[in-house]
N, C-alpha and C positions, 0 to 999 in steps of 0.2 A: 505495501500497499505505498510504503513512505517512495519508494521508486517512482511510483506512478504520480506521486504530486510533483513529487523533483522533476519530473520527465515533465509535464504540464505546465508547471512555473516556468522551466526553461524556453518552453516553446510559446508560451504566452510572452515571455521576455524578447525574444526572437522573434516574433510577428510585430511586439509592440517598437521595436527598434527600428524595422524594417517601414513601417507605416510612418514613422519620427523621419525617417530619411527620403520618404518618398514626395516631399512636396518641395514643390522647384520653388528657387527664391533669386533674384536676380543675379549676376554675378559679378557686375563692375558697378561699385557708387560713388561717386565723387561725392567726397562729405562734405565739401565746402558746399557745394550746391545744395544739396539737401537741406543745410541746416539755415534756420528763419524758422516761423510762424507757421504751419500748417493747423486746418482747419476739422474738426469732425463732421463728417458729413452723412453718417451711418457709423452703427458699432450691434456689436453682442454684447450687452448692458449687463455688466458685471457688480456688484456690492460695494466699488469703490469709487461705479462712475453712476450711483443709482441716484435719479433727483436732478442730478444735471444738464445743464443746458449750455450751449452758446460756449461749448467745450473746445480748447485749440491747444497745442502743443508749440514748443518753441525750444528749438534745438540749437545750441550752440556750442562752437569747437573751444575745445580747451588747450592749454600751451602744453598738454602733455598728451594730447591726442586723442583724449576722450571725448564724453561730449556730457555735455551738462542738459539734461532735458529737464523742463517747466511747465506741467499740467494744468491746466488752472478752469474752470467751469465757475458757471453763475447756480446755484438752487433756486430752481423752479418754485420750491414754495416761498421766497423770497429773494426778489434779481439783486436785489444791491447787494446780500451774501456771495462769496465767490471762494469759492475751496480751491485751493492749490497742492500739488504736488511737487518735490523737486526730488530730483534722480540722474544718476549718472548713467552713459551707454556706452560699451563699446563696443571693437569689431574681436572676435577673442581669436577667428581664422582669419588669416587673410586670404585663405583660398578660398572662401567663403562670405564674403562681403556683406552681402544682404540677409546675412541671418547674424544680428546683433543681442546681443545682452541686455538689459539693462536692469538695473537697481534703484527700488526708492528707498529700502532700508534696510542695512544689514543684518543677517546675514544671506536673508532674498535675493533673488533676483526671478528675473521669468524671461522667456524669447523675447524679442523684437524683431521678426523674420518679413522683409520687405518682397513680397510675391510678384507685387509688378508695379512699375516706375515708368511714366509713361516719360519720351526721351526730354521734355522739358522741364520736368521735376515739377508739374503742375499738379499730377494727382497720382494716389501711392496705395496699391492693397496691401494691409500688415496682421500679418497672423501668426500662428505657432504650427508643427504640426500633428498637436492633440488636435487640431479645427475648435477650438474652443474659444478660443480670441478670434477677434477678425475687428479693421477698423477701415472703414473709408474715409481717406485726408485728401483734403484739395488745400491749393493756396488761396483760395478765397474761399469766403461763406458758402458758397452756392458751387454746385456743381454740375454742369449741362446733363441733362439727359439719355444723351448718346454713350460718353464718359464713362457714367454710372451705371448705364446700364450693362457698358464695357465689363466694368471690373464685379459689378454682379455674377456675371456669365463665368468670368475665371473661379472665381471662389467657389462657387457653383461645383464647376468642373472639377477643381479640388479636392471637392468632397466636404466643403461647410457645407450646413445647414443653414441655406439664409433666409429660412422663413424666420429665423432667431435677429434679423437684421430689423433692430431699431433708427429710425429718422434722428438724427440728431438735429432741436430746432440754432439757429442761428442769428435769428433776428430778435435778441434781447432787448428791452425798453432801454436799455442802460449805455 
C-alpha cells in the first residue's frame, strides 16, 4: 500500500510539473520598456484585490536590476480610500525572461509570468502555470475590444477558465 501511495504521489508530481512547464511565456523582455504604469482591465479576483477598482501597477527599474512594484487601487466601498502594496520583482532565469518572480512580503513570492505582450508594450496577459491567476493589463485605462478579445482567446487556449475573468472599473470618480 505504501508503494502505491508513493507511486501515485510521484506520478501526480510529475504531471503537475509537466503542466507547470506547459504554459508558454514571452521569450524576450525589455525591462526598461516594460517599466511604467499599467492598468488592470480584467483579472481573476483574489482576496488581496477583492473590492478594489481603478487598479494600477507601476514598475520601476532599480539600480540592482530588480524591479520595484507598486500596486494600488481604490476601495469600491469608499472611493477616497486607496489600498497600496509595494513589492519587488526579478527575473530568476535569464533564459526565461517572461517568467518573473514577485515578492510583496518575505518569505512569500509568487509567479508573474508574461504570457503575451504586444510588440509596442501596450497590452499584456499575465498569469502563472497553475492557471489560478490571470490579469489583462493595458498602458491606458481602456483597451479596445479587439485587443481584449485577442488576449482572452489566448488565455482560453492556454487553459485558463475565462469565465472567472472580472472586468475592472477604471473610471473612478477621483
